DOTOR-536275 format. One line per 10 residues: number of its first residue (from 1); their letters; for each residue x, y, z of N, C-alpha, C. Coordinates in nm, 4 decimals. Example, Ala and Ser with C-alpha at 12.3 -4.5 7.8 and 13.67 -1.06 7.14 Angstrom:
// residues 2
1) as) 1.3190:-0.5690:0.7800:1.2300:-0.4500:0.7800:1.3200:-0.3300:0.7800; 1.2850:-0.2250:0.7080:1.3670:-0.1060:0.7140:1.2900:0.0030:0.7870 .
END
This chain:
// residues 145
1) mkkiillvfi) 0.0847:-0.1137:-0.0065:0.0032:0.0013:0.0039:0.0928:0.1266:-0.0087; 0.2039:0.1243:0.0760:0.2836:0.2425:0.0845:0.3549:0.2682:-0.0549; 0.3748:0.1587:-0.1278:0.4365:0.1764:-0.2582:0.3438:0.2429:-0.3651; 0.2013:0.2059:-0.3496:0.1025:0.2718:-0.4254:0.0887:0.4154:-0.3972; 0.0791:0.4535:-0.2738:0.0669:0.5878:-0.2300:0.1986:0.6728:-0.2710; 0.3081:0.6123:-0.2622:0.4288:0.6764:-0.3011:0.4341:0.7054:-0.4519; 0.3889:0.6020:-0.5205:0.3787:0.6106:-0.6683:0.2850:0.7266:-0.7141; 0.1596:0.7233:-0.6493:0.0714:0.8324:-0.6881:0.1254:0.9717:-0.6496; 0.1921:0.9769:-0.5381:0.2489:1.1108:-0.4974:0.3555:1.1472:-0.5852; 0.4444:1.0639:-0.6371:0.5546:1.0974:-0.7252:0.4947:1.1357:-0.8549 .
11) tifsyaqstf) 0.3933:1.0620:-0.9042:0.3282:1.1029:-1.0269:0.2667:1.2390:-1.0282; 0.1941:1.2658:-0.9195:0.1270:1.3974:-0.9163:0.2313:1.5042:-0.8937; 0.3348:1.4784:-0.8158:0.4440:1.5794:-0.7986:0.5273:1.6034:-0.9192; 0.5489:1.4995:-1.0014:0.6330:1.5242:-1.1255:0.5474:1.5875:-1.2304; 0.4185:1.5636:-1.2353:0.3289:1.6242:-1.3264:0.2996:1.7705:-1.2875; 0.3097:1.8084:-1.1624:0.2918:1.9405:-1.1164:0.4066:2.0283:-1.1547; 0.5268:1.9646:-1.1774:0.6467:2.0355:-1.1949:0.6563:2.1028:-1.3377; 0.5764:2.0538:-1.4229:0.5913:2.1059:-1.5615:0.4568:2.1709:-1.6077; 0.4583:2.2629:-1.6830:0.3343:2.3276:-1.7353:0.3374:2.2687:-1.8857; 0.2316:2.1923:-1.9052:0.2096:2.1391:-2.0427:0.1128:2.2248:-2.1259 .
21) sdpqptfdep) 0.1382:2.2360:-2.2634:0.0588:2.3182:-2.3555:-0.0717:2.2420:-2.3707; -0.1696:2.3106:-2.4108:-0.3070:2.2484:-2.4534:-0.2899:2.2042:-2.5942; -0.3493:2.1008:-2.6199:-0.4206:2.0028:-2.5222:-0.3308:1.9404:-2.4318; -0.3684:1.9194:-2.3110:-0.2751:1.8403:-2.2164:-0.2561:1.7065:-2.2598; -0.1366:1.6474:-2.2348:-0.1233:1.5016:-2.2667:-0.2046:1.4162:-2.1816; -0.2657:1.3128:-2.2392:-0.3511:1.2213:-2.1655:-0.3287:1.0765:-2.2071; -0.3993:0.9905:-2.1455:-0.3837:0.8486:-2.1921:-0.4272:0.8349:-2.3312; -0.5440:0.8998:-2.3661:-0.5982:0.8996:-2.4997:-0.5325:0.9791:-2.6018; -0.4710:1.0824:-2.5583:-0.3925:1.1738:-2.6529:-0.2536:1.1992:-2.5937; -0.1607:1.1037:-2.6042:-0.0333:1.1253:-2.5319:0.0578:1.2070:-2.6219 .
31) rkvaiqlyds) 0.1559:1.2589:-2.5590:0.2682:1.3233:-2.6395:0.3450:1.2057:-2.7044; 0.3717:1.2268:-2.8375:0.4528:1.1323:-2.9215:0.5786:1.1838:-2.9656; 0.6778:1.1114:-2.9327:0.8256:1.1617:-2.9697:0.8909:1.0529:-3.0488; 0.9496:1.0886:-3.1650:1.0317:1.0004:-3.2416:1.1798:1.0516:-3.2453; 1.2618:0.9782:-3.1838:1.4081:1.0106:-3.1652:1.4895:0.9562:-3.2934; 1.5454:1.0334:-3.3557:1.6302:0.9756:-3.4737:1.7720:0.9399:-3.4148; 1.8061:0.8189:-3.4543:1.9414:0.7501:-3.4129:2.0104:0.7169:-3.5393; 2.0947:0.7943:-3.5778:2.1626:0.7674:-3.7190:2.3141:0.7827:-3.6997; 2.3571:0.7766:-3.5786:2.5051:0.7847:-3.5467:2.5384:0.6851:-3.4276; 2.6404:0.6063:-3.4392:2.6751:0.5107:-3.3316:2.7880:0.5528:-3.2465 .
41) dlkkvnhnls) 2.8264:0.6844:-3.2639:2.9230:0.7347:-3.1674:2.8731:0.7210:-3.0220; 2.9595:0.6533:-2.9336:2.9111:0.6284:-2.8067:2.8636:0.7558:-2.7258; 2.9263:0.8685:-2.7378:2.8802:0.9837:-2.6726:2.7476:1.0322:-2.7153; 2.7365:1.0280:-2.8401:2.6132:1.0793:-2.9134:2.4882:0.9799:-2.8653; 2.5128:0.8529:-2.8758:2.4157:0.7636:-2.8446:2.3709:0.7804:-2.6919; 2.4720:0.7840:-2.6000:2.4286:0.8133:-2.4560:2.3731:0.9414:-2.4333; 2.4097:1.0522:-2.5150:2.3408:1.1769:-2.5095:2.1913:1.1600:-2.5442; 2.1588:1.0842:-2.6477:2.0242:1.0533:-2.6846:1.9413:0.9828:-2.5752; 2.0195:0.8825:-2.5130:1.9448:0.8103:-2.4058:1.9149:0.9072:-2.2888; 2.0035:0.9921:-2.2498:1.9830:1.0827:-2.1500:1.8751:1.1701:-2.1782 .
51) tiynilkeyp) 1.8599:1.2144:-2.3092:1.7496:1.2999:-2.3398:1.6164:1.2267:-2.3193; 1.6178:1.0968:-2.3560:1.4919:1.0153:-2.3352:1.4589:1.0139:-2.1897; 1.5581:0.9787:-2.0997:1.5310:0.9777:-1.9625:1.4745:1.1136:-1.9120; 1.5307:1.2220:-1.9513:1.4778:1.3524:-1.9121:1.3336:1.3759:-1.9617; 1.3075:1.3249:-2.0748:1.1606:1.3326:-2.1247:1.0690:1.2505:-2.0336; 1.1200:1.1335:-2.0039:1.0451:1.0367:-1.9134:1.0155:1.0942:-1.7878; 1.1127:1.1684:-1.7323:1.0871:1.2388:-1.5933:0.9812:1.3471:-1.5897; 0.9591:1.4104:-1.7104:0.8598:1.5102:-1.7099:0.7152:1.4777:-1.7319; 0.7039:1.3709:-1.8046:0.5657:1.3346:-1.8505:0.5193:1.2111:-1.7682; 0.3823:1.2146:-1.7300:0.3296:1.0913:-1.6580:0.3423:0.9735:-1.7732 .
61) eeslkvvvis) 0.3800:0.8523:-1.7164:0.4071:0.7512:-1.8121:0.2865:0.7104:-1.9018; 0.1692:0.7358:-1.8591:0.0570:0.6961:-1.9433:0.0249:0.8020:-2.0478; 0.1038:0.9102:-2.0437:0.0651:1.0203:-2.1306:0.1815:1.0408:-2.2330; 0.2631:0.9517:-2.2491:0.3796:0.9622:-2.3408:0.4161:0.8341:-2.4195; 0.4550:0.8543:-2.5481:0.4981:0.7434:-2.6278:0.6212:0.7848:-2.6945; 0.7356:0.7149:-2.6733:0.8631:0.7490:-2.7120:0.9106:0.6272:-2.8036; 0.9516:0.6653:-2.9374:1.0199:0.5651:-3.0191:1.1543:0.6104:-3.0656; 1.2386:0.5181:-3.0693:1.3757:0.5551:-3.1288:1.3876:0.4823:-3.2704; 1.4096:0.5501:-3.3608:1.4181:0.4884:-3.4975:1.5617:0.5108:-3.5425; 1.6251:0.3808:-3.5583:1.7642:0.3837:-3.5932:1.7876:0.3427:-3.7425 .
71) ygngvralkk) 1.8730:0.4142:-3.8029:1.8966:0.3897:-3.9469:2.0463:0.4170:-3.9771; 2.1051:0.3831:-4.0791:2.2425:0.4193:-4.1156:2.3301:0.3639:-4.0004; 2.4366:0.4398:-3.9700:2.5265:0.4017:-3.8670:2.4692:0.3819:-3.7344; 2.3541:0.4553:-3.7061:2.2938:0.4407:-3.5669:2.2467:0.3003:-3.5417; 2.2248:0.2208:-3.6332:2.1750:0.0792:-3.6143:2.2761:0.0077:-3.5304; 2.4108:0.0332:-3.5548:2.5189:-0.0282:-3.4795:2.4880:-0.0309:-3.3179; 2.4247:0.0752:-3.2817:2.4038:0.1026:-3.1293:2.3152:-0.0031:-3.0739; 2.2331:-0.0836:-3.1654:2.1295:-0.1701:-3.1187:2.1856:-0.3277:-3.1318; 2.3083:-0.3289:-3.1621:2.3701:-0.4690:-3.1857:2.4251:-0.5153:-3.0533; 2.4106:-0.6473:-3.0440:2.4449:-0.7221:-2.9254:2.5986:-0.6823:-2.8774 .
81) dydkdtltri) 2.6846:-0.6640:-2.9774:2.8197:-0.6434:-2.9572:2.8641:-0.4918:-2.9283; 2.7536:-0.4075:-2.9095:2.7787:-0.2634:-2.8815:2.8268:-0.2586:-2.7324; 2.8512:-0.1296:-2.6879:2.8959:-0.1117:-2.5573:2.7919:-0.1753:-2.4599; 2.8494:-0.2540:-2.3608:2.7558:-0.3148:-2.2643:2.6685:-0.2250:-2.1764; 2.7499:-0.1183:-2.1196:2.6708:-0.0243:-2.0341:2.5552:0.0519:-2.1090; 2.5806:0.0848:-2.2259:2.4834:0.1500:-2.3082:2.3715:0.0524:-2.3395; 2.3929:-0.0638:-2.3640:2.2994:-0.1622:-2.3930:2.2088:-0.1869:-2.2726; 2.2728:-0.1834:-2.1594:2.1951:-0.1888:-2.0249:2.1004:-0.0738:-2.0204; 2.1452:0.0493:-2.0560:2.0529:0.1695:-2.0492:1.9409:0.1520:-2.1524; 1.9665:0.1047:-2.2629:1.8758:0.0754:-2.3788:1.7644:-0.0155:-2.3269 .
91) nslmeydvef) 1.8038:-0.1313:-2.2543:1.7161:-0.2266:-2.2108:1.6340:-0.1735:-2.0935; 1.6923:-0.0832:-2.0211:1.6160:-0.0159:-1.9117:1.5026:0.0652:-1.9661; 1.5460:0.1460:-2.0723:1.4300:0.2277:-2.1327:1.3316:0.1499:-2.1972; 1.3502:0.0235:-2.2533:1.2557:-0.0694:-2.3032:1.1469:-0.1075:-2.1958; 1.2024:-0.1060:-2.0753:1.1095:-0.1529:-1.9606:1.0142:-0.0353:-1.9388; 1.0483:0.0831:-1.9842:0.9505:0.1992:-1.9703:0.8763:0.2220:-2.1010; 0.8698:0.1199:-2.1796:0.7899:0.1156:-2.2982:0.8407:0.2048:-2.4146; 0.9833:0.2292:-2.4078:1.0386:0.3096:-2.5191:1.0739:0.1988:-2.6292; 1.0207:0.2406:-2.7427:1.0311:0.1377:-2.8550:1.1602:0.1754:-2.9430; 1.2311:0.0745:-2.9690:1.3473:0.0919:-3.0498:1.3293:0.0175:-3.1775 .
101) ivckntmetm) 1.3570:0.0836:-3.2938:1.3271:0.0310:-3.4146:1.4613:0.0245:-3.4957; 1.4745:-0.0887:-3.5847:1.6010:-0.1027:-3.6552:1.5522:-0.1028:-3.7994; 1.6371:-0.0344:-3.8881:1.6187:-0.0248:-4.0359:1.6729:-0.1515:-4.1082; 1.5865:-0.2304:-4.1606:1.6210:-0.3457:-4.2361:1.7049:-0.3124:-4.3507; 1.6939:-0.1983:-4.4248:1.7762:-0.1677:-4.5354:1.9193:-0.1598:-4.4879; 1.9501:-0.0985:-4.3739:2.0817:-0.0837:-4.3281:2.1350:-0.2263:-4.2890; 2.0477:-0.3031:-4.2320:2.0852:-0.4424:-4.1841:2.1279:-0.5108:-4.3162; 2.0600:-0.5157:-4.4255:2.0838:-0.5806:-4.5455:2.2209:-0.5396:-4.6114; 2.2346:-0.4014:-4.6092:2.3621:-0.3468:-4.6626:2.4761:-0.4022:-4.5927; 2.4763:-0.4075:-4.4583:2.5810:-0.4629:-4.3696:2.5890:-0.6082:-4.3512 .
111) nwtkddfidg) 2.4986:-0.6678:-4.4140:2.4885:-0.8252:-4.4081:2.4632:-0.8652:-4.2608; 2.3801:-0.7926:-4.1862:2.3384:-0.8223:-4.0529:2.2080:-0.9009:-4.0550; 2.1805:-0.9807:-3.9486:2.0587:-1.0488:-3.9359:1.9914:-1.0063:-3.8055; 1.8754:-1.0457:-3.7788:1.8169:-1.0129:-3.6595:1.8909:-1.0725:-3.5310; 1.9609:-1.1778:-3.5563:2.0347:-1.2509:-3.4479:2.1484:-1.1494:-3.3949; 2.1873:-1.0554:-3.4827:2.2913:-0.9663:-3.4419:2.2415:-0.8525:-3.3413; 2.1194:-0.8474:-3.3272:2.0660:-0.7396:-3.2438:2.0017:-0.7789:-3.1123; 1.9912:-0.6795:-3.0192:1.9391:-0.7229:-2.8973:1.7950:-0.7520:-2.8964; 1.7358:-0.8355:-2.7967:1.6075:-0.8642:-2.8020:1.5156:-0.7430:-2.7676; 1.3931:-0.7507:-2.8120:1.3003:-0.6454:-2.7930:1.2967:-0.5365:-2.9016 .
121) vsyvqagive) 1.3864:-0.5296:-2.9995:1.3776:-0.4242:-3.0942:1.2725:-0.4605:-3.2062; 1.2182:-0.3676:-3.2684:1.1307:-0.3889:-3.3866:1.2074:-0.3733:-3.5097; 1.1465:-0.4033:-3.6153:1.2107:-0.3860:-3.7541:1.1139:-0.3188:-3.8548; 1.1688:-0.2286:-3.9344:1.1028:-0.1740:-4.0493:1.1953:-0.1841:-4.1657; 1.1322:-0.1696:-4.2876:1.2259:-0.1825:-4.4037:1.3030:-0.0586:-4.4168; 1.2537:0.0609:-4.3961:1.3275:0.1856:-4.4174:1.3071:0.2814:-4.2926; 1.4151:0.2878:-4.2224:1.4052:0.3691:-4.0874:1.3606:0.5120:-4.1221; 1.4124:0.5686:-4.2253:1.3894:0.7150:-4.2610:1.2385:0.7290:-4.3001; 1.1940:0.6320:-4.3649:1.0430:0.6346:-4.3979:0.9580:0.6206:-4.2741; 0.9937:0.5344:-4.1936:0.9260:0.5136:-4.0597:0.9192:0.6492:-3.9886 .
131) lierqvagyv) 1.0337:0.7230:-3.9857:1.0410:0.8500:-3.9143:0.9412:0.9478:-3.9872; 0.9371:0.9570:-4.1106:0.8406:1.0323:-4.1903:0.7006:0.9959:-4.1503; 0.6654:0.8666:-4.1402:0.5267:0.8206:-4.1276:0.4952:0.8538:-3.9790; 0.5909:0.8467:-3.8905:0.5553:0.8742:-3.7422:0.5231:1.0194:-3.7307; 0.5987:1.1099:-3.8126:0.5779:1.2480:-3.7960:0.4483:1.2796:-3.8552; 0.3971:1.2115:-3.9686:0.2693:1.2263:-4.0252:0.1463:1.1875:-3.9227; 0.1947:1.0904:-3.8530:0.0859:1.0346:-3.7462:0.1043:1.1150:-3.6095; 0.1645:1.2367:-3.6057:0.1662:1.3097:-3.4905:0.2765:1.3051:-3.3957; 0.3864:1.2382:-3.4373:0.4980:1.2254:-3.3587:0.5942:1.3535:-3.3899; 0.6600:1.3957:-3.2772:0.7374:1.5099:-3.2905:0.8773:1.4509:-3.3080 .
141) giiay) 0.9421:1.4857:-3.4230:1.0788:1.4298:-3.4560:1.1918:1.5024:-3.3876; 1.2692:1.4468:-3.3214:1.3808:1.5017:-3.2452:1.5156:1.4343:-3.2846; 1.6134:1.5263:-3.3017:1.7655:1.4835:-3.3112:1.8230:1.5529:-3.1824; 1.8668:1.4662:-3.0995:1.8981:1.5048:-2.9630:2.0522:1.5604:-2.9643; 2.1201:1.5437:-3.0574:2.2557:1.5878:-3.0542:2.2958:1.6784:-3.1817 .
END
């Protein structure tokens, strides 16, 4: 019971910290964010992940959808052989329902298979097209670095 009360208090407190534009984000009309990941430079990838954590801190969980669309060199960051600490952070974000998407065009160019990637990622044929379609669907496209 204490955990539930603490969770409600934290949610209300964190929601009260920010002033959201109208219409307010809700379960039915969440804020939708599409992060572009097109570079596998370790500092840049971790900057993107920190940006996502900052977004998650500001919005109540039920009023936010975050997707990370990787294409080009950024696809490397979702491979099993990438930096272990960074992959731990990525897996942590997946637990908060952050969706990570891999571009199959890049995979095919690099001769990679789904076995090369961490569990839990999704795949689309063209990452850049997915980004365009997400923006048409109301997602705000962000390049965090």
